[in-house]
C-alpha positions in Angstrom: 199.3 108.2 20.4 199.2 110.9 17.8 201.8 113.8 18.2 199.5 116.7 19.1 202.4 119.3 19.0 201.0 120.8 15.7 197.3 120.8 17.0 194.9 123.0 18.9 192.5 121.9 21.6 189.5 123.8 22.7 188.7 123.3 26.4 185.5 124.7 28.1 185.2 124.3 31.9 183.5 126.8 34.2 185.4 125.7 37.4 188.5 127.9 37.5 190.8 125.6 39.5 190.0 122.5 37.3 190.4 124.6 34.1 193.8 125.9 35.1 195.1 122.5 36.2 193.9 120.7 33.1 195.0 123.5 30.8 198.5 123.2 32.3 198.6 119.5 31.5 197.2 120.0 27.9 199.9 122.7 27.3 202.6 119.9 27.4 201.0 118.1 24.5 199.3 120.7 22.2 200.6 123.6 20.2 197.7 125.8 21.4 195.3 125.4 24.3 192.2 127.6 24.0 190.4 127.6 27.3 187.2 129.3 28.2 184.6 129.2 31.0 181.3 129.0 29.2 179.6 127.5 26.2 178.8 130.6 24.2 182.4 131.8 24.4 183.6 128.3 23.5 181.5 128.4 20.3 183.0 131.7 19.3 186.5 130.3 19.9 185.7 127.3 17.9 184.6 129.4 14.9 187.8 131.5 15.2 190.5 128.9 15.9 189.1 125.7 14.2 190.6 123.4 16.9 191.5 119.7 16.3 190.1 118.3 19.5 187.3 119.5 21.9 187.1 119.0 25.7 183.8 120.2 27.2 182.3 120.1 30.6 178.6 119.1 30.3 177.3 121.5 33.0 178.2 125.1 32.1 176.5 128.4 32.2 174.9 130.1 29.2 175.2 127.0 27.0 175.9 123.6 28.3 178.4 121.2 26.8 175.9 119.1 24.9 174.1 122.0 23.3 177.5 123.5 22.4 178.5 120.3 20.7 175.2 120.0 19.0 175.9 123.4 17.3 179.3 122.3 16.3 178.1 119.0 14.9 176.0 120.9 12.3 179.3 121.9 10.7 181.7 119.2 11.8 180.5 115.6 12.2 183.8 114.0 13.0 186.0 116.2 15.3 186.9 114.1 18.4 185.3 115.2 21.7 186.0 114.4 25.3 182.9 115.2 27.5 183.4 115.9 31.2 180.6 114.8 33.5 179.6 114.1 37.1 177.7 111.1 38.5 174.6 113.2 39.0 174.3 114.3 35.4 172.7 111.1 33.9 169.7 113.1 32.5 172.3 115.0 30.3 173.6 111.8 28.9 170.2 110.8 27.5 170.6 113.8 25.2 174.0 112.8 24.0 173.2 109.6 22.1 173.6 111.0 18.6 176.5 113.5 19.2 179.3 111.0 18.5 181.2 111.6 21.7 184.7 110.0 21.7 185.0 109.6 25.5 183.3 110.5 28.8 185.4 111.4 31.8 183.9 111.5 35.3 185.2 114.3 37.5 187.5 114.2 39.3 189.8 112.4 36.9 193.6 111.7 36.9 196.2 112.8 34.4 196.5 109.2 33.2 192.8 108.9 32.5 192.9 112.2 30.5 195.8 110.8 28.5 193.9 107.6 27.8 191.0 109.7 26.5 193.4 111.7 24.3 194.6 108.4 22.9 191.0 107.6 21.9 190.9 111.0 20.2 194.1 110.1 18.4 192.4 107.0 16.9 189.5 109.1 15.8 191.8 111.6 14.1 193.5 108.7 12.4 190.3 107.2 11.2 189.1 110.6 9.9 191.9 110.4 7.4 189.8 107.6 5.9 192.5 106.1 3.7 196.1 105.6 5.0 199.1 104.4 3.2 200.6 101.3 4.8 203.5 101.4 2.3 204.5 98.7 -0.2 201.4 99.8 -2.3 199.0 98.8 0.5 196.2 101.1 1.7 193.5 100.7 4.2 190.2 102.6 4.0 188.6 103.1 7.4 185.3 104.3 6.1 184.7 101.4 3.8 186.8 98.9 5.8 188.7 97.7 2.8 192.4 96.7 2.2 193.7 97.7 -1.2 196.9 96.8 -3.0 197.8 99.1 -5.8 194.1 100.3 -6.0 192.8 96.7 -6.1 190.6 95.6 -3.2 191.8 92.5 -1.4 188.8 90.3 -0.4 189.0 89.5 3.3 186.7 88.0 5.9 185.2 90.0 8.7 187.8 88.9 11.3 190.7 89.3 8.8 189.5 92.9 8.1 189.2 93.5 11.9 192.8 92.4 12.4 194.1 94.7 9.6 192.0 97.6 10.9 193.5 97.2 14.4 197.0 97.1 13.1 196.3 100.0 10.7 195.4 102.3 13.6 199.0 102.0 14.8 200.9 100.7 11.8 204.4 101.1 13.3 203.5 99.3 16.5 204.1 95.7 17.5 200.6 94.3 18.4 200.8 91.7 21.1 199.2 88.3 20.6 196.9 88.5 23.6 195.7 92.1 22.8 194.8 91.1 19.2 192.9 88.0 20.4 190.9 90.0 23.0 190.1 92.8 20.5 189.0 90.5 17.7 187.2 87.8 19.6 186.4 89.5 22.9 186.2 87.2 25.9 185.9 84.0 23.9 188.3 81.2 24.8 190.5 81.6 21.7 194.0 80.2 21.4 197.0 81.8 19.9 196.8 79.1 17.1 193.5 80.6 16.0 195.2 84.0 15.6 198.1 82.4 13.7 195.6 80.7 11.4 193.9 84.1 10.8 197.2 85.7 9.8 198.1 82.8 7.6 194.8 83.2 5.7 195.5 86.8 5.2 199.0 86.2 3.9 197.7 83.7 1.3 195.6 86.5 -0.2 198.3 89.1 -0.4 200.5 89.6 -3.4 203.5 90.8 -1.4 204.4 90.6 2.4 202.6 93.0 4.7 202.3 91.3 8.1 205.5 90.5 9.9 205.9 88.2 12.9 207.8 89.4 15.9 209.0 86.2 17.6 207.2 85.5 20.9 205.5 88.9 21.0 203.1 89.6 18.2 202.7 91.1 14.7 203.5 94.3 13.0 203.3 95.5 9.4 206.4 94.8 7.4 207.6 98.3 6.4 210.1 98.0 3.5 211.3 100.9 1.5 
């Protein structure tokens, strides 16, 4: 997960106890936690502080979370958003289709669930960089879904690109075999040999090594200086 210690989060929640508890958790991870109890004030705080992540309750006085986000989306299409909701608020969700919400959390939620949602925001922040340097002259462009070597596009199949994209989201991580198989092929009955064959196909197309095998565990990018 991204280190949020240099970032600001804007949190809007009208229930005082919940707002205080969640703000306390967020303060362990973020440089600044800007907390407010209504949508209008939250918009003013957004304009003033330009936060990196938004966490909004849907049902708030003056301006609800969805209308608040709609105002922000006019200026910022990509900022990651966690929307807090209740089981009874389904009509609100019908208005949220085009608002590019990163994650919904149903109240009450646990600390672990909140951290999982922040992890999703971390991925969005990473993708918003569009092009990242994988080192060794390799770059991955999330917007165009292309792998480049020294400014030259490497032609890859859809599944080959999917594998590279998954690994590019966390380039220093060891990606386990089973996790890669599930993410690429879903619930299909795919063997580890199919994954190995996919990696072999990618390696044949690369001018220099990029994907490194971690014996018995999975794959990571080879990070050479």
